[in-house]
Each structure stands twice: as C-alpha cells, then as structure tokens.
C-alpha positions as CSV (number, residue, x, y, z in Angstrom):
1,M,-19.3,13.6,11.4
2,D,-20.5,15.9,14.1
3,E,-19.7,19.6,13.6
4,A,-18.3,19.9,17.3
5,V,-15.9,17.2,16.6
6,K,-15.0,18.7,13.2
7,R,-13.8,21.9,14.9
8,I,-11.7,20.0,17.6
9,I,-9.9,18.0,14.9
10,S,-9.7,21.2,12.6
11,D,-8.1,23.1,16.0
12,R,-5.5,20.2,16.4
13,F,-4.5,19.9,12.6
14,P,-5.1,23.2,10.9
15,G,-4.8,22.9,7.1
16,E,-3.7,19.0,7.7
17,A,-7.4,18.1,8.3
18,L,-9.9,17.8,5.1
19,F,-13.7,16.7,5.5
20,D,-15.5,15.0,3.0
21,H,-12.5,14.7,0.6
22,P,-12.7,12.4,-2.3
23,M,-10.5,9.4,-2.1
24,A,-10.1,9.7,-6.0
25,R,-7.8,12.4,-5.7
26,I,-5.2,10.3,-3.5
27,T,-5.4,6.9,-4.7
28,S,-3.6,5.5,-7.7
29,F,-6.5,4.0,-9.1
30,R,-8.1,7.4,-9.2
31,V,-11.3,5.9,-7.5
32,G,-13.1,6.1,-4.1
33,G,-15.8,7.8,-2.6
34,P,-14.9,10.8,0.2
35,A,-13.6,10.2,3.6
36,D,-15.4,11.8,6.6
37,C,-11.9,13.1,7.7
38,L,-8.4,13.0,6.1
39,I,-5.7,14.0,8.4
40,Y,-2.2,14.2,7.2
41,V,0.0,13.5,10.3
42,R,3.9,15.1,10.2
43,G,5.1,12.8,12.9
44,I,4.9,10.5,15.9
45,E,2.9,12.9,18.1
46,D,0.7,13.9,15.5
47,L,-0.3,10.5,14.8
48,R,-0.9,10.1,18.4
49,A,-2.9,13.1,18.5
50,A,-5.1,11.7,15.5
51,V,-5.5,8.3,17.4
52,D,-6.3,10.0,20.8
53,L,-9.2,12.1,19.0
54,A,-10.3,8.8,17.1
55,R,-10.7,7.0,20.6
56,A,-12.2,9.9,22.4
57,H,-14.9,10.5,19.8
58,D,-15.3,6.9,18.9
59,L,-14.3,7.2,15.4
60,P,-12.8,4.2,13.3
61,V,-9.4,4.8,12.0
62,T,-8.0,3.9,8.7
63,L,-4.2,4.0,7.8
64,L,-3.2,5.1,4.4
65,G,0.2,4.6,2.9
66,A,0.7,6.8,-0.7
67,G,-2.5,5.5,-2.0
68,T,-1.5,2.2,-3.8
69,N,-2.4,-1.1,-3.7
70,L,-5.7,-0.1,-2.4
71,L,-9.1,0.4,-3.3
72,V,-11.7,2.4,-1.9
73,R,-15.2,1.7,-2.1
74,D,-17.5,4.3,-3.7
75,G,-19.0,5.2,-0.2
76,G,-16.0,6.4,1.0
77,I,-14.1,6.2,4.2
78,P,-16.1,6.7,7.6
79,G,-14.0,8.0,10.6
80,L,-10.7,9.2,10.2
81,A,-8.4,8.3,7.2
82,I,-4.9,9.1,8.2
83,S,-2.3,9.6,5.5
84,F,1.6,9.6,6.0
85,A,1.9,11.5,2.9
86,K,3.4,14.8,3.8
87,G,5.3,13.2,6.9
88,F,7.2,10.2,8.6
89,R,10.0,10.8,5.7
90,S,13.3,10.5,7.6
91,Q,15.8,8.0,6.8
92,G,19.2,7.0,7.6
93,I,22.0,4.7,8.9
94,R,21.7,3.0,12.1
95,R,24.8,1.1,12.1
96,E,27.8,1.0,9.3
97,G,30.2,-2.0,8.9
98,E,32.9,-2.2,6.3
99,R,30.8,-4.8,4.7
100,D,27.0,-4.3,5.9
101,A,25.0,-1.8,7.5
102,V,21.5,-1.2,9.3
103,L,19.6,1.5,7.5
104,W,16.4,2.9,8.7
105,A,13.2,4.4,7.3
106,E,10.1,5.8,8.6
107,A,7.1,4.7,7.1
108,G,6.4,7.6,5.0
109,V,9.3,7.3,3.0
110,K,8.5,6.7,-0.7
111,I,10.1,3.1,-1.9
112,N,11.8,4.6,-5.0
113,S,13.7,7.6,-2.7
114,F,14.7,4.9,-0.2
115,L,16.3,3.0,-3.1
116,S,18.0,5.7,-4.6
117,Y,19.5,6.4,-1.0
118,A,20.8,3.1,-0.6
119,Q,22.0,3.0,-4.1
120,R,24.3,6.0,-3.8
121,G,25.6,4.8,-0.5
122,G,26.6,1.7,-2.1
123,W,24.2,-0.3,0.2
124,A,22.6,-3.4,-2.0
125,G,20.0,-5.9,-1.0
126,L,16.6,-3.9,-2.0
127,E,17.0,-3.8,-5.7
128,F,14.0,-6.2,-6.0
129,L,11.7,-3.3,-4.8
130,A,12.8,-1.2,-8.0
131,G,9.5,-0.2,-9.7
132,T,7.3,-0.9,-6.9
133,P,5.0,1.8,-6.0
134,G,4.2,2.9,-2.4
135,T,5.8,3.8,0.8
136,M,8.4,1.5,2.9
137,G,5.5,1.1,5.6
138,G,3.4,-0.1,2.9
139,A,6.0,-2.5,1.8
140,A,6.4,-3.6,5.2
141,A,3.2,-4.3,5.7
142,M,2.5,-6.3,2.6
143,N,5.8,-8.1,2.8
144,A,6.2,-6.5,-0.5
145,G,8.7,-8.4,-3.3
146,V,9.1,-10.7,-5.9
147,R,9.3,-14.5,-6.1
148,D,12.6,-15.1,-4.7
149,R,13.1,-12.2,-2.4
150,E,10.8,-9.9,0.0
151,M,10.6,-7.7,2.9
152,K,10.8,-10.3,5.4
153,D,14.6,-11.0,3.8
154,V,15.8,-7.7,4.8
155,A,13.6,-6.5,7.7
156,L,15.4,-6.2,11.1
157,A,13.0,-4.5,13.1
158,L,9.5,-2.5,13.0
159,T,8.5,0.1,15.4
160,F,4.7,0.7,15.2
161,M,2.0,2.5,17.2
162,T,-0.9,0.5,19.0
163,P,-4.2,1.8,18.6
164,D,-4.0,3.5,22.6
165,G,-1.1,5.6,21.4
166,K,1.9,3.5,22.5
167,L,5.2,2.6,20.7
168,K,6.2,-0.6,20.5
169,T,9.4,-2.1,18.4
170,V,9.5,-5.7,17.5
171,A,12.8,-7.7,16.8
172,R,13.4,-9.8,13.4
173,D,12.9,-12.8,15.1
174,A,9.5,-12.0,16.5
175,L,8.1,-10.6,13.4
176,V,5.6,-12.9,11.6
177,F,5.5,-12.7,7.9
178,R,3.4,-14.2,5.1
179,Y,3.0,-14.4,1.5
180,R,2.0,-10.7,0.9
181,G,1.4,-9.8,4.4
182,L,2.7,-9.6,8.0
183,D,0.8,-10.4,11.0
184,L,0.7,-7.4,13.6
185,P,-2.0,-6.7,16.4
186,A,-5.1,-5.5,15.4
187,G,-5.1,-1.6,14.3
188,A,-1.1,-1.4,14.5
189,M,0.7,1.5,12.6
190,I,4.1,0.9,11.4
191,C,6.3,4.1,12.0
192,T,9.8,3.0,11.6
193,M,11.8,0.1,10.3
194,D,15.2,-1.3,10.3
195,I,16.7,-2.8,7.0
196,A,19.6,-5.3,6.6
197,V,21.9,-4.3,3.5
198,S,25.4,-5.2,1.8
199,R,28.4,-3.0,0.5
200,D,28.0,-3.0,-3.1
201,D,29.4,-0.6,-6.1
202,P,26.7,2.0,-6.8
203,A,26.9,1.8,-10.4
204,E,26.3,-2.1,-10.1
205,I,23.2,-1.6,-8.2
206,K,21.9,1.1,-10.3
207,E,22.3,-1.5,-13.2
208,R,20.5,-4.2,-11.3
209,M,17.6,-1.8,-10.5
210,T,17.2,-0.3,-14.0
211,A,17.1,-3.8,-15.3
212,L,14.0,-4.7,-13.1
213,L,12.3,-1.6,-13.7
214,S,12.6,-2.0,-17.3
215,R,11.1,-5.4,-17.1
216,R,8.0,-4.4,-15.0
217,K,7.5,-1.1,-17.6
218,S,7.5,-3.7,-20.4
219,S,5.0,-6.1,-18.8
220,Q,2.9,-4.1,-16.5
221,P,0.2,-1.1,-17.5
222,L,2.4,1.5,-15.7
223,S,1.0,4.4,-17.4
224,I,-2.5,3.6,-16.6
225,P,-4.3,4.5,-13.1
226,N,-4.3,1.0,-11.4
227,A,-3.3,-0.4,-7.7
228,G,-0.9,-3.1,-8.7
229,S,-1.3,-6.4,-8.7
230,I,-4.8,-7.4,-7.8
231,F,-4.5,-11.2,-6.8
232,K,-1.6,-13.1,-4.8
233,N,-0.2,-15.8,-7.0
234,P,-1.5,-19.2,-5.8
235,P,1.0,-21.5,-4.8
236,G,2.8,-22.8,-8.2
237,D,1.4,-20.7,-10.3
238,Y,0.4,-16.9,-11.5
239,A,-2.7,-15.4,-10.9
240,A,-2.0,-13.5,-14.6
241,R,-1.9,-16.8,-16.1
242,L,-5.1,-18.1,-14.9
243,I,-7.0,-15.0,-15.5
244,E,-5.9,-15.2,-19.1
245,Q,-6.5,-18.9,-19.3
246,S,-10.5,-17.9,-18.2
247,G,-10.8,-15.6,-21.0
248,L,-11.2,-12.5,-19.3
249,K,-8.0,-10.6,-20.1
250,G,-9.1,-7.7,-21.5
251,I,-12.9,-7.6,-20.2
252,R,-14.6,-4.3,-19.4
253,A,-16.8,-3.1,-16.8
254,G,-18.0,0.5,-16.9
255,G,-14.6,2.4,-16.9
256,A,-12.5,-0.4,-15.7
257,A,-10.9,-3.1,-17.5
258,I,-8.6,-6.3,-16.9
259,S,-5.3,-5.1,-18.5
260,E,-4.7,-6.2,-22.1
261,L,-1.0,-6.2,-21.1
262,H,-0.9,-8.3,-17.9
263,A,-4.2,-10.1,-16.6
264,N,-3.5,-9.2,-13.2
265,F,-3.7,-5.7,-13.5
266,I,-7.2,-4.0,-13.4
267,V,-6.9,-0.6,-14.9
268,N,-9.1,2.8,-14.8
269,L,-9.4,3.4,-18.4
270,D,-12.0,6.3,-18.4
271,G,-13.8,7.7,-15.4
272,A,-14.1,3.7,-13.3
273,R,-15.8,3.5,-10.1
274,A,-15.1,1.3,-7.5
275,E,-18.2,-1.1,-8.2
276,D,-16.7,-1.4,-11.5
277,I,-13.3,-2.7,-10.3
278,L,-15.2,-4.5,-7.7
279,Q,-17.3,-6.2,-10.4
280,L,-14.3,-7.5,-12.3
281,I,-12.8,-8.7,-9.3
282,D,-15.8,-11.0,-8.7
283,W,-15.8,-11.8,-12.9
284,A,-12.1,-13.0,-12.4
285,R,-12.3,-14.8,-9.1
286,A,-15.6,-17.0,-10.7
287,G,-13.7,-17.4,-13.9
288,V,-10.6,-18.8,-12.3
289,Q,-12.6,-21.0,-9.9
290,A,-14.6,-22.5,-12.9
291,S,-11.7,-22.8,-15.6
292,A,-9.3,-24.0,-13.1
293,G,-10.9,-24.8,-9.8
294,V,-8.7,-22.3,-7.7
295,D,-9.7,-19.7,-5.5
296,L,-7.9,-16.5,-6.1
297,E,-7.4,-14.2,-3.0
298,T,-6.8,-10.8,-3.4
299,E,-3.7,-8.8,-2.7
300,V,-5.0,-5.1,-3.2
301,R,-6.8,-3.9,0.0
302,V,-10.8,-3.0,-0.2
303,L,-11.4,-0.2,2.0
304,G,-14.7,1.8,2.9
305,V,-18.1,1.3,2.2
306,D,-20.5,1.0,-0.7
307,A,-22.2,4.0,-2.0
308,P,-26.0,3.9,-1.2
309,R,-28.2,2.3,-3.8
310,E,-30.5,4.8,-5.8
311,G,-33.8,4.7,-4.3
312,A,-32.7,3.1,-1.2
313,A,-34.5,4.7,2.1
C-alpha cells in the first residue's frame, strides 16, 4: 500500500488502523497472513469513512466479524480489512408487548452477549444460537442455526451499508435467506438488525441454552482453535458422517487435522498454516466424492490470497 495512502488512513483512524497486521492474531483459526490495512470501526460514520477511502483509492474491502467462521489464506488480505470488533456493540428493545417484543442489535454485538441480554429480560426464541461463536451480523449473513431453526425464523429487518456509503433497510418479506447464507447486494455490510422474540421465564430460557451449549461442548472441539463447521450439511445427510465414512477422520496435514471429535471440524493443533487447512478441505471433498458421490460445499469463508511460492519470480 502506498505510503501516502497509509498516512491518509492513519490521520482518519488514529490508533485504529493497523498496517501489515497478521490475521492469525484475530481469527479463531489462528492462521492467516497480514492484512494490508486492518481498520477498527466504531460506528456508522467510521464505516462510511472507511468505504469512502477505499473507493477514493481503489482499494478492495473485506468485512470481518469476530474472526470466526473464516479462513484467511497465508498471503493475507489486500486492501482494507474492516473489523467491527471494537464497535457496533449497541442493543436494545425496539418494541415491547405483553407476549412478544422486537429486539435490535448492531452487527458487532457478540452472539453470546445478545443471548444473555435476551435471557435476562425473559425473551425467548434465540436459544438455538447458544454456543455459536461470532457476532450477530455474522449470524445473519450466514443464516446461522440448527436443523430446525435459523436466523431466517427470527429476523424482522436488516439495515446495511452499500459500497457507496448509503444505508438501506430491508424488511423480512424482502430478505432472501438460504441454507447458511443470505442474499444481499454485492459489497453490502450489515449494520443493524431487528429480531422477533417471545415472553418466557428467564430460568427456563437459561436452562434450554445451557442444555444446548452442553451438547455442543461434548460433541465439538471448542477448546482447540477452529472455525466451526467447515462444510454445509448436504440435503438429508451430515457432512461429518460422510467425512468419517470416507476414512479421513483424524487425518493430519502440517499443523492441522480433521477433528477426532467431530469430522466436520478442522483444528489447528500446532502452528498450522492456511495451506494445511486448505489441503484438508480438498482431501475431505475428494474423499466424500469418491466414497459417497456427494459434492460437499464449504460453509467456512475463505478470504485473501495465497502466499508466494518460494523461488517464484
């Protein structure tokens, strides 16, 4: 990145713009090369300023949530990587009735924080997210959930920023959710969402959340660096079952391995690189295709560029 551009960015974001910052420090996988520039935005005006700078200097923009559910390649991220990790943390009640309510959350609110907020207020309907890492913005963008309940079932509206800095709000009937995804205009950045909840006893809500979290802890390698489910479940089946059936459970590449606990998780055991994880993804996809004739589709977001090969010109 040009030094003059770096100075302009630093002047607008003093202390919040980091150059050549290793993404391994902020991703749950603990892998990834450097971002040309990582900017922490505090709110709407910061976000608009960042996208204006990107447009003025022809820089690509990559939006990050909490660094979960993504794999950054070893060559890092060119241009601007924008993080909500220090901002977009507000939440509240939009409308409250006797039996139901509409809560709202900015995109940087951590999922577990929002669930605790709802539970303390006696608002149910979000328990299915218990144990899901990341932010509410990421949950909406990925239509996070379990087999019988997803974000599409609770989202009432989303407000996002377009690449030209404009805000647009889309109501529920115009939101197009799909399995582990949400169709938005190219470059759209989710800022705020409205969510439907219903009245229930706080103790019972907490009990349901605790039970689901306990099941996840017993079946997923949550204590080892990972990025959650690597593949989407194909219709009528489970990616983990298919990978295990192919004989690849536990296989290792460099410092990464397909988890022995849950075959749809890849874990960073010891100083893994992104290329190790990508190798395991390729092996799993090829193995399942060979053994079951199923094409697995990745759920994890793969960002950035590959590192230059040694000896390359």
